[in-house]
TIVO-841519 format. One record per residue (C-alpha): residue number from 1; x negated, y negated, z; residue in three letters. Coordinates in Angstrom, 2 decimals, decimal comma. Each point is the difference from the previous one (the first is absolute). Layout:
N
+-----+---------+---------+---------+------+
! pos !    east !   north !      up ! code !
+-----+---------+---------+---------+------+
! NUM !       X !       Y !       Z !  ALA !
...
+-----+---------+---------+---------+------+
REM end
This chain:
297
+-----+---------+---------+---------+------+
! pos !    east !   north !      up ! code !
+-----+---------+---------+---------+------+
!   1 ! -105,64 !  -86,37 !  149,39 !  MET !
!   2 !   -1,71 !   -1,36 !   -3,11 !  THR !
!   3 !   -3,46 !   -2,50 !    1,34 !  TYR !
!   4 !   -0,07 !   -2,97 !   -1,74 !  PRO !
!   5 !   -3,45 !    0,38 !   -1,07 !  ILE !
!   6 !    0,29 !   -1,11 !   -3,69 !  ILE !
!   7 !    1,25 !   -3,05 !    0,98 !  LYS !
!   8 !   -2,78 !   -0,99 !    2,40 !  TYR !
!   9 !   -2,64 !    1,15 !   -2,15 !  ARG !
!  10 !   -1,77 !   -3,76 !    0,24 !  ASN !
!  11 !   -0,64 !    0,53 !    4,11 !  VAL !
!  12 !   -1,29 !    3,78 !   -1,36 !  TRP !
!  13 !   -2,04 !   -1,82 !   -2,59 !  PHE !
!  14 !   -1,23 !   -2,78 !    2,40 !  THR !
!  15 !   -1,46 !    2,24 !    2,94 !  ILE !
!  16 !   -1,34 !    1,93 !   -2,65 !  SER !
!  17 !   -1,98 !   -2,85 !   -1,88 !  GLY !
!  18 !   -1,24 !   -0,59 !    3,80 !  LEU !
!  19 !   -0,92 !    3,38 !    0,56 !  LEU !
!  20 !   -2,06 !   -0,31 !   -3,74 !  VAL !
!  21 !   -1,45 !   -3,82 !    0,29 !  VAL !
!  22 !   -1,44 !    1,43 !    3,54 !  ALA !
!  23 !   -1,78 !    3,19 !   -1,25 !  SER !
!  24 !   -1,56 !   -2,32 !   -2,67 !  ILE !
!  25 !   -0,87 !   -2,42 !    2,30 !  ALA !
!  26 !   -1,14 !    2,84 !    2,36 !  ALA !
!  27 !   -2,15 !    1,29 !   -2,87 !  LEU !
!  28 !   -2,01 !   -3,13 !   -0,92 !  VAL !
!  29 !   -0,91 !   -0,73 !    3,40 !  ILE !
!  30 !   -0,87 !    3,60 !    0,74 !  PHE !
!  31 !   -1,38 !    1,86 !   -2,91 !  PRO !
!  32 !    0,61 !    3,85 !    0,37 !  LEU !
!  33 !   -2,52 !    1,44 !    2,22 !  ARG !
!  34 !   -0,98 !    3,10 !   -2,83 !  LEU !
!  35 !   -1,46 !    2,97 !    1,31 !  GLY !
!  36 !   -2,87 !    2,40 !   -1,45 !  ILE !
!  37 !    2,12 !    1,48 !   -2,34 !  ASP !
!  38 !   -0,40 !   -3,28 !   -2,20 !  PHE !
!  39 !   -2,82 !   -1,67 !    0,85 !  THR !
!  40 !   -2,33 !    2,82 !    0,91 !  GLY !
!  41 !   -1,64 !    1,24 !    3,85 !  GLY !
!  42 !   -0,20 !    2,00 !    2,36 !  ALA !
!  43 !    2,37 !    0,12 !    2,88 !  LEU !
!  44 !   -0,61 !    1,57 !    3,30 !  MET !
!  45 !    2,96 !    1,22 !    2,33 !  GLU !
!  46 !   -1,82 !    0,55 !    3,76 !  LEU !
!  47 !    1,58 !    1,34 !    3,23 !  LYS !
!  48 !   -1,87 !   -0,54 !    2,90 !  PHE !
!  49 !    0,10 !    2,71 !    3,36 !  GLY !
!  50 !   -1,71 !   -2,87 !    2,35 !  GLY !
!  51 !    0,43 !   -3,37 !   -0,03 !  GLU !
!  52 !    0,53 !   -1,94 !   -3,55 !  ARG !
!  53 !   -2,86 !   -2,62 !   -0,96 !  PRO !
!  54 !    1,17 !   -3,18 !   -0,46 !  ILE !
!  55 !    0,20 !   -0,84 !   -3,28 !  VAL !
!  56 !   -3,01 !   -2,69 !    0,34 !  GLN !
!  57 !   -1,98 !    2,91 !    0,98 !  GLU !
!  58 !    0,68 !    2,17 !   -2,81 !  MET !
!  59 !   -0,65 !   -2,84 !   -2,60 !  ASN !
!  60 !   -3,22 !    0,09 !    1,56 !  GLU !
!  61 !   -1,20 !    2,95 !   -0,35 !  GLN !
!  62 !    1,17 !    0,78 !   -3,25 !  LEU !
!  63 !   -2,35 !   -3,05 !   -1,21 !  LYS !
!  64 !   -2,30 !    1,61 !    1,93 !  GLU !
!  65 !    0,25 !    2,92 !   -2,43 !  GLN !
!  66 !   -0,38 !   -2,48 !   -2,80 !  GLY !
!  67 !    4,24 !   -1,12 !   -1,02 !  TYR !
!  68 !    0,73 !   -3,17 !   -0,11 !  ASN !
!  69 !    3,57 !   -0,26 !   -1,83 !  ASP !
!  70 !    2,53 !    1,99 !    2,61 !  ILE !
!  71 !    1,66 !    0,24 !    2,19 !  SER !
!  72 !    1,53 !    0,95 !    2,36 !  VAL !
!  73 !    3,72 !    0,56 !    1,93 !  GLN !
!  74 !    1,19 !    1,53 !    2,76 !  PRO !
!  75 !    2,70 !    2,91 !   -0,31 !  LEU !
!  76 !    2,51 !    1,13 !    2,90 !  GLY !
!  77 !   -1,46 !    0,10 !    3,91 !  GLU !
!  78 !   -3,46 !    2,09 !   -1,70 !  ASP !
!  79 !   -0,30 !   -0,14 !   -4,03 !  GLY !
!  80 !   -2,43 !   -1,93 !   -1,71 !  MET !
!  81 !    0,48 !   -0,95 !   -3,88 !  LEU !
!  82 !   -3,10 !   -0,92 !   -1,61 !  VAL !
!  83 !   -0,61 !   -1,87 !   -4,14 !  ARG !
!  84 !   -3,10 !    0,56 !   -1,02 !  LEU !
!  85 !   -1,53 !   -0,34 !   -3,66 !  PRO !
!  86 !   -0,25 !    3,20 !   -1,94 !  GLY !
!  87 !   -2,08 !    2,77 !    1,39 !  MET !
!  88 !   -1,02 !    3,29 !   -1,08 !  ASP !
!  89 !    0,08 !    3,30 !    2,75 !  GLU !
!  90 !   -3,29 !   -0,34 !    0,74 !  GLU !
!  91 !    0,31 !   -3,37 !    1,29 !  ALA !
!  92 !    3,42 !    0,60 !    1,09 !  HIS !
!  93 !   -1,59 !    3,12 !    2,45 !  GLN !
!  94 !   -2,49 !   -2,44 !    0,84 !  SER !
!  95 !    2,33 !   -2,71 !    1,09 !  LEU !
!  96 !    2,36 !    2,72 !    1,86 !  LEU !
!  97 !   -2,68 !    1,58 !    2,29 !  SER !
!  98 !   -1,23 !   -3,94 !    1,23 !  SER !
!  99 !    3,33 !   -0,94 !    0,94 !  ILE !
! 100 !    0,33 !    3,76 !    1,39 !  GLN !
! 101 !   -3,08 !   -0,43 !    2,20 !  ASN !
! 102 !    0,60 !   -2,75 !    1,36 !  LYS !
! 103 !    3,93 !    0,19 !    1,15 !  TYR !
! 104 !    0,11 !    3,21 !    1,34 !  ASN !
! 105 !    3,38 !    2,48 !   -1,41 !  GLU !
! 106 !    0,82 !   -2,31 !   -3,00 !  THR !
! 107 !    1,53 !    2,37 !   -2,61 !  GLU !
! 108 !    0,36 !   -1,47 !   -3,75 !  GLU !
! 109 !    3,90 !    0,53 !   -0,96 !  LEU !
! 110 !   -0,31 !   -1,12 !   -3,46 !  ARG !
! 111 !   -2,46 !   -1,19 !   -2,89 !  PHE !
! 112 !   -0,04 !   -1,22 !   -3,46 !  GLU !
! 113 !   -2,33 !   -1,79 !   -2,01 !  SER !
! 114 !    1,15 !   -1,35 !   -3,66 !  ILE !
! 115 !   -2,31 !   -1,30 !   -2,81 !  GLY !
! 116 !    0,68 !   -3,66 !   -1,04 !  PRO !
! 117 !    0,19 !    1,39 !   -3,51 !  SER !
! 118 !    2,84 !    2,22 !    0,92 !  ILE !
! 119 !    1,83 !   -2,37 !    2,46 !  GLY !
! 120 !    0,65 !   -2,26 !   -3,25 !  SER !
! 121 !    1,33 !    2,59 !   -1,67 !  GLU !
! 122 !    2,75 !    0,86 !    2,52 !  MET !
! 123 !    0,66 !   -3,09 !    0,35 !  SER !
! 124 !    0,58 !   -0,49 !   -4,06 !  ASN !
! 125 !    1,70 !    3,25 !    0,39 !  LYS !
! 126 !    2,19 !   -1,55 !    2,16 !  ALA !
! 127 !    1,10 !   -3,06 !   -2,04 !  ILE !
! 128 !    0,52 !    2,30 !   -2,96 !  TRP !
! 129 !    2,21 !    1,92 !    1,90 !  SER !
! 130 !    2,19 !   -2,43 !    1,58 !  LEU !
! 131 !   -0,13 !   -1,69 !   -3,49 !  SER !
! 132 !    1,43 !    2,73 !   -1,52 !  LEU !
! 133 !    2,25 !    1,55 !    2,59 !  VAL !
! 134 !    1,89 !   -3,95 !   -0,59 !  LEU !
! 135 !   -0,11 !    1,06 !   -3,71 !  LEU !
! 136 !    1,94 !    2,40 !   -0,25 !  GLY !
! 137 !    2,97 !   -0,63 !    2,95 !  ILE !
! 138 !    0,44 !   -3,31 !   -2,30 !  ALA !
! 139 !    0,01 !    2,38 !   -3,21 !  SER !
! 140 !    2,19 !    2,93 !    2,23 !  TYR !
! 141 !    2,32 !   -2,24 !    1,43 !  VAL !
! 142 !    1,29 !   -2,04 !   -3,43 !  ALA !
! 143 !    0,11 !    3,23 !   -1,88 !  TYR !
! 144 !    2,55 !    1,53 !    2,77 !  ALA !
! 145 !    2,11 !   -3,52 !    0,04 !  PHE !
! 146 !    0,02 !    0,38 !   -4,08 !  ARG !
! 147 !    3,76 !    0,68 !    0,29 !  LYS !
! 148 !    0,96 !   -2,71 !    1,51 !  VAL !
! 149 !   -1,40 !   -3,07 !   -1,50 !  SER !
! 150 !    2,66 !   -2,40 !    1,34 !  ARG !
! 151 !    0,66 !   -2,26 !    1,21 !  PRO !
! 152 !   -3,74 !    0,20 !    1,04 !  VAL !
! 153 !   -2,59 !    1,60 !   -2,41 !  ALA !
! 154 !   -1,86 !    3,37 !    0,98 !  SER !
! 155 !   -3,14 !   -1,23 !   -0,13 !  TRP !
! 156 !    0,98 !   -2,66 !    2,94 !  LYS !
! 157 !    0,36 !    2,99 !    2,18 !  TYR !
! 158 !   -3,67 !    0,68 !   -0,62 !  GLY !
! 159 !   -0,70 !   -3,30 !    0,47 !  ILE !
! 160 !    2,09 !   -0,26 !    3,56 !  THR !
! 161 !   -1,49 !    3,18 !    0,91 !  THR !
! 162 !   -3,46 !   -1,00 !   -0,75 !  LEU !
! 163 !    0,54 !   -3,09 !    2,07 !  ILE !
! 164 !    1,26 !    1,84 !    3,37 !  ALA !
! 165 !   -2,03 !    2,93 !   -0,28 !  ALA !
! 166 !   -3,61 !   -2,32 !   -0,52 !  LEU !
! 167 !    0,81 !   -3,83 !    1,61 !  PHE !
! 168 !    1,47 !    1,38 !    2,82 !  HIS !
! 169 !   -0,50 !    3,75 !    0,97 !  ASP !
! 170 !   -3,59 !   -0,63 !   -0,58 !  VAL !
! 171 !   -1,02 !   -3,22 !    0,40 !  LEU !
! 172 !    1,69 !    0,05 !    3,74 !  ILE !
! 173 !   -2,83 !    3,39 !    0,93 !  PRO !
! 174 !   -2,66 !   -2,67 !   -1,37 !  LEU !
! 175 !    0,77 !   -2,28 !    2,11 !  GLY !
! 176 !    0,53 !    1,40 !    2,90 !  VAL !
! 177 !   -3,59 !    2,23 !   -0,59 !  PHE !
! 178 !   -1,79 !   -3,45 !   -0,80 !  ALA !
! 179 !    0,82 !   -1,25 !    3,84 !  ILE !
! 180 !   -0,84 !    3,68 !    1,22 !  LEU !
! 181 !   -3,55 !   -0,27 !   -1,75 !  GLY !
! 182 !   -0,36 !   -3,28 !    2,00 !  ASN !
! 183 !    1,40 !    1,07 !    3,18 !  VAL !
! 184 !   -0,59 !    3,00 !    0,12 !  LEU !
! 185 !   -3,30 !    1,05 !   -2,54 !  LEU !
! 186 !    2,80 !    2,29 !   -1,52 !  VAL !
! 187 !   -1,58 !    1,19 !   -3,86 !  GLU !
! 188 !    2,29 !    0,75 !   -2,82 !  ILE !
! 189 !   -1,61 !    3,43 !   -1,26 !  ASN !
! 190 !    1,65 !    2,61 !   -2,98 !  SER !
! 191 !    2,54 !    1,32 !    2,82 !  ALA !
! 192 !    1,60 !   -4,09 !    0,04 !  PHE !
! 193 !    0,32 !    0,65 !   -4,30 !  VAL !
! 194 !    1,14 !    2,37 !    0,57 !  ALA !
! 195 !    2,47 !   -0,24 !    2,10 !  ALA !
! 196 !    1,37 !   -3,76 !   -2,72 !  MET !
! 197 !    1,16 !    3,44 !   -2,06 !  LEU !
! 198 !    1,83 !    1,36 !    1,89 !  THR !
! 199 !    1,67 !   -2,98 !    1,18 !  VAL !
! 200 !    0,53 !   -1,60 !   -3,60 !  LEU !
! 201 !    1,13 !    4,17 !   -0,76 !  GLY !
! 202 !    2,74 !   -0,81 !    2,85 !  PHE !
! 203 !    0,62 !   -3,09 !   -0,83 !  SER !
! 204 !    0,81 !    0,74 !   -3,49 !  VAL !
! 205 !    1,69 !    3,14 !    0,91 !  HIS !
! 206 !    2,67 !   -1,87 !    2,68 !  ASP !
! 207 !    0,55 !   -3,24 !   -2,79 !  THR !
! 208 !    0,95 !    2,32 !   -2,68 !  ILE !
! 209 !    2,46 !    1,88 !    1,96 !  VAL !
! 210 !    1,60 !   -3,15 !    0,75 !  VAL !
! 211 !   -0,48 !   -1,27 !   -4,10 !  PHE !
! 212 !    1,06 !    4,20 !   -0,74 !  ASP !
! 213 !    3,77 !   -1,14 !    1,94 !  ARG !
! 214 !    0,58 !   -3,82 !   -1,56 !  VAL !
! 215 !   -0,76 !    2,10 !   -3,43 !  ARG !
! 216 !    3,03 !    2,41 !    1,16 !  GLU !
! 217 !    1,82 !   -2,66 !    0,99 !  ASN !
! 218 !   -0,39 !   -2,39 !   -3,12 !  LEU !
! 219 !    1,08 !    2,88 !   -2,33 !  LEU !
! 220 !    2,96 !    0,76 !    1,79 !  LYS !
! 221 !    1,33 !   -3,48 !    1,45 !  ASP !
! 222 !    1,41 !   -3,41 !   -1,31 !  HIS !
! 223 !   -0,69 !   -2,21 !    3,26 !  GLY !
! 224 !   -2,83 !   -2,54 !   -0,34 !  SER !
! 225 !   -4,05 !    0,51 !    0,29 !  PHE !
! 226 !   -0,42 !   -0,78 !    2,91 !  GLU !
! 227 !    3,18 !    1,38 !    1,66 !  GLN !
! 228 !   -1,27 !    3,22 !   -1,93 !  ILE !
! 229 !   -3,93 !   -0,30 !    1,73 !  VAL !
! 230 !    1,28 !   -0,69 !    3,50 !  GLU !
! 231 !    2,23 !    2,74 !    0,29 !  ARG !
! 232 !   -2,51 !    2,45 !   -1,92 !  SER !
! 233 !   -2,93 !   -1,45 !    3,08 !  VAL !
! 234 !    3,16 !    0,66 !    2,85 !  ASN !
! 235 !    0,39 !    3,70 !   -1,19 !  GLU !
! 236 !   -3,32 !    0,74 !    0,01 !  THR !
! 237 !   -1,15 !   -2,43 !    2,98 !  LEU !
! 238 !    0,27 !    2,98 !    2,74 !  ALA !
! 239 !   -1,84 !    2,38 !   -2,36 !  ARG !
! 240 !   -3,27 !   -2,42 !   -0,06 !  SER !
! 241 !    0,20 !   -0,59 !    3,80 !  ILE !
! 242 !    0,07 !    3,58 !    0,61 !  ASN !
! 243 !   -2,42 !    1,42 !   -2,24 !  THR !
! 244 !   -2,74 !   -3,35 !    1,24 !  THR !
! 245 !    1,14 !    1,33 !    3,33 !  LEU !
! 246 !   -0,78 !    3,72 !   -0,57 !  THR !
! 247 !   -2,97 !   -0,93 !   -1,32 !  THR !
! 248 !   -1,27 !   -2,43 !    3,07 !  LEU !
! 249 !    0,18 !    2,42 !    2,50 !  LEU !
! 250 !   -3,01 !    2,48 !   -0,80 !  PRO !
! 251 !   -1,68 !   -3,09 !   -1,32 !  LEU !
! 252 !    0,24 !   -1,76 !    3,51 !  ILE !
! 253 !   -1,32 !    3,24 !    1,58 !  ALA !
! 254 !   -2,73 !    0,45 !   -1,81 !  ILE !
! 255 !   -0,77 !   -3,98 !    0,46 !  TYR !
! 256 !   -0,23 !    0,09 !    3,65 !  VAL !
! 257 !   -1,61 !    4,17 !    0,18 !  TRP !
! 258 !   -1,67 !    0,91 !   -2,94 !  GLY !
! 259 !   -3,01 !   -1,73 !    0,54 !  GLY !
! 260 !   -2,23 !   -2,89 !   -0,84 !  GLU !
! 261 !   -1,20 !    0,76 !   -3,81 !  SER !
! 262 !    4,26 !    0,49 !   -0,59 !  LEU !
! 263 !    1,47 !   -2,46 !    1,91 !  ARG !
! 264 !   -0,51 !   -2,65 !   -2,38 !  TRP !
! 265 !    0,90 !    1,84 !   -3,19 !  PHE !
! 266 !    3,15 !    1,16 !    2,36 !  ALA !
! 267 !    1,05 !   -4,08 !    0,35 !  LEU !
! 268 !   -1,05 !   -0,96 !   -3,95 !  ALA !
! 269 !    2,97 !    1,92 !    0,09 !  LEU !
! 270 !    2,29 !   -0,95 !    2,48 !  ILE !
! 271 !   -0,34 !   -3,18 !   -1,33 !  ILE !
! 272 !    0,93 !    1,10 !   -3,62 !  GLY !
! 273 !    2,47 !    1,82 !    0,36 !  LEU !
! 274 !    1,66 !   -2,41 !    2,05 !  VAL !
! 275 !   -0,78 !   -2,82 !   -2,38 !  ALA !
! 276 !    1,64 !    2,11 !   -3,10 !  GLY !
! 277 !    3,21 !    1,00 !    2,04 !  THR !
! 278 !    0,12 !   -4,05 !    0,01 !  TYR !
! 279 !   -0,34 !   -0,42 !   -3,34 !  SER !
! 280 !    2,22 !    2,45 !   -1,47 !  SER !
! 281 !    2,88 !   -1,45 !    1,91 !  ILE !
! 282 !   -0,80 !   -3,25 !    0,40 !  PHE !
! 283 !   -2,73 !   -1,32 !   -2,75 !  LEU !
! 284 !    0,94 !    2,32 !   -3,21 !  ALA !
! 285 !    3,86 !   -0,08 !   -0,34 !  SER !
! 286 !    0,49 !   -3,96 !    0,76 !  PRO !
! 287 !   -2,82 !   -0,17 !   -2,34 !  LEU !
! 288 !    2,35 !    1,25 !   -2,81 !  LEU !
! 289 !    2,44 !   -1,91 !    0,62 !  VAL !
! 290 !   -2,05 !   -2,91 !   -0,37 !  VAL !
! 291 !   -1,27 !    1,24 !   -2,99 !  PHE !
! 292 !    3,65 !    0,41 !   -1,87 !  GLN !
! 293 !    1,14 !   -3,28 !    1,61 !  LYS !
! 294 !   -3,29 !   -1,86 !   -1,86 !  ARG !
! 295 !    0,17 !    1,96 !   -2,87 !  GLY !
! 296 !    3,72 !   -0,87 !   -0,30 !  ARG !
! 297 !   -0,60 !   -3,91 !    0,45 !  ASN !
+-----+---------+---------+---------+------+
REM end
């Protein structure tokens, strides 16, 4: 059975366009909440053996200790995440002792402290990493498909992959996390950047599989370009869906049972992989047909 995916490309473009516009709007209205990896500061995760204090009570204690620029967030039933300005180990131990003296059976599960200069350096590295990966993707795809430069120029395969990967598969998770940052105070950290780089790699791999089938069919078939792309997408459809499903199953398990530190990393991957599979099937290949028709006209 052949599904008319290319035939109804305007429907898929509309869905993608709405998702991308909604993501951009979310990023404008709710700027990303950056973690200490990029802004610098200290992060302390606490677990209370007894009754957990309310947020206002913890805020007051921290202010008594001289910390004003702070953020306190409840975690689960007995945890709390405290974000403070950067501190050395002596100040950290002093604050921890103060909290443990007031709240018995309090356990520190995690402590991280990053200076502002290191945070700025990591921000720059994250931007450079994404930029270089995208440039490398476009260049590689354009080179790989140089032998099928008719009826669509090989560089357009690279541009199509870039559009699908960057403006769809990365923007959508960013929009979701902008909303989560505003509602649940979820922060963007280095793990999120790693998740986006993974999503880019997965999306490009899936798109290249479809494009490679297009290349094979172009070299041996003589139908119209739209017919060849339609057949190629259908021939790789089951593989794309099955690969995504088998990848999603362990990620969903990590999201549900992996703990707080892995939950948002897994969610970023889940959203990105679903968006990447959609773009490989319903966005990248139909865009090739649009390029071919406009080039012919």
